[in-house]
N, C-alpha and C positions, 0 to 999 in steps of 0.2 A: 505494498500499501504505499501511494506517494504520502510525503508529509511536505507541506508549506511552510515555510518559516517567512516571514516578512521582519524586514530588517530597517529600522531606524537604530533598528534590526528587528523581524517576527516569524511565528509559526502558523500555518491553517493547513493539508487535507484533514488536518483540523488545525486552522489558526491557532496560535496561543495567542491570548490576552494574558497579559499579567496585571495585578495589582499591585501598583507600588508602595511599599513600606512606608508606615508613619516613620519610621526613622531614616529615610532618605531627607534630606535636607532640600529646600527650595520650593517652588510653587507646585510641583507635581508631586508631592507627598500624598500619599491615600488615595490615589487615582489610578483608574484601568489606562494600560497605555499597550504598546506593542509589546512583544515578546523579550526582547533584548534593546537595550538602550545604551550607548555610551557616548561620552563627550571625548573629544579630542585631548590626548595628555601628551605632553613633552615628552614623558619618560618612555611612554609605551609607542608613540606613534609617528616621532620625528626620525627619519633616516639620519645616516651620516652626514648625506650629501644636502640635508635640509627640505627634503619631499615629504609628502604625507600620501599613503596610499588609503583611500576610501574604504576600498574593498578589503584590506587588511584590519581598518578599525571595525568593520562590520565582523569579521571573522572574530576578532579578539572579543567583541560583546558575544557574539554566539558561544565562544568558549567559558568566557567569564560568568555569565549570567543563565545558560541554559545546558553548559556541559557537552556542547557540541564541540567534539575535538578537530583537529587539523586532519586528522585521518578519516574522518567521517566524510562520505560523498555529499556534497552541498552544491546545488546548482545556485550561484550566488547573482544575483542582477539586481544593478543600479536601475531604480525605476525614476527617480527624479529627485529634487531639490523642494525644501519646503522652509518657509519662514513663520516661526512663532513670535508674533508682533505682541502679545501679552506679555510673554518673557524674554524678548529681546534674544531669542535663540534661532540659530539655523539649524536644518535637519536636512540629513541624506537619506532618501526612502530607498530601502532594497527588500529585495523578496529573495528568500532563500529555500528552495525546495530539498527538504532531507528524504533522501532515496531510501535509506537503509536503517532510519530512526523510527520507531513507534512510539506513541504516547507512554506505553509501558515503559519501554526502553528508557525514555527521558526521566520518568518519575523513577526508576530504580536508578539510575544516575544521581539524581537530586537527592536520594534518601542517603546516598554514602558523601553528600556535601559537593558544594560549587564555591568557586572562588567568591562570587559576589552574592553569597546565599541569603543575606541580611536587606538585599535592594527590595525584595518582593515578600507580599505575604500572601500570594495567592496566585493560582494560574487557573485559565478556563480555556478547555480544548473546546473548539466550537466546530460542528460540520463545515467543510469548505465551500459549500455551495452560497451562493451570495444571499439568498433569503435568509438562512441560519445566521449569518455574520452580521447582515444588517438589522435584524431583528434583536440579535445579542447587543448591537451598539446602542439601537433604541431603547433596550429594557432598563438601560442606567440613564439618568438625567445627564442633560450635555456637562454641568458642571462637575460629575464624577469621571470624565474622561480628560485626559491631556490634551492640549490644544490640536496637535498634529496627528494625534492616533486616527480619528476618522479618515482623514483624508488619506494616509497611507492604507488602511485597509482598504479602501476604495480604490485607488491604483493597484494595490494587490490583487484584487477581485477581477478588475477590467485585464490585467497583463494576462492572468491564469485563463479568461475566457477568451483572450485573443490567442494566445498560444495552443488552446485546445482547438481551436479552428484554424489550424496551420497559418496563423499570422493575418486571419481576415479581421480588419476593423470592426465587423458585425458585432462581434463578442460583446464590445463596449456597449452596444446599443441593447444587447439583452440584460446587461447588468444594469442600465439606466432604465430599462423598462420595470424591472425587478424592485429597484429601489422606489421608483415613482409609486408603483403598486402598495408597498410595505407602508410607505410614508402616509399614503393616501387610507389605508385601512387603520392605520393609528390615529389619523387626525379625526376619521369621521367613522370610526367602528364598522367601516363596510367591508 
């Protein structure tokens, strides 16, 4: 079974949403977010020649927060960039497909400890179809989500739909149609 991780870094064929611990400093404490998140760190991310690899930062986030190791198969793809104007932070949005790890594998690894185990106090594995992910996002009030997480999940759903259709942009329209229906049902109970 294919697993998708979306990265600012994250996981969805069952996306993983993480609940940030109250021990995390800053405005995103105690909020739902993508599965792995890392800021750039001079110690970890700046090479000797002064360059930064955003893909390497995403891999570090997967390792430190989800115990996805360098030897694990990961299809890592940069989706885009975002700006959190509320907190004055930029974001690089990644989608990572984990082909050889299941939810059970990850939970087993987490039970043995992970580097940044204190950053999250909960994980939610959600079926990877657009309707399930969108309903999960809407089940929590907007203020319980970090500012960039909904955009990241949307981009990951669209990219997965496009790739499932061999690169056809029609996948985007399917995701948007499901999004409109789910939002309309929430607003009007229809």
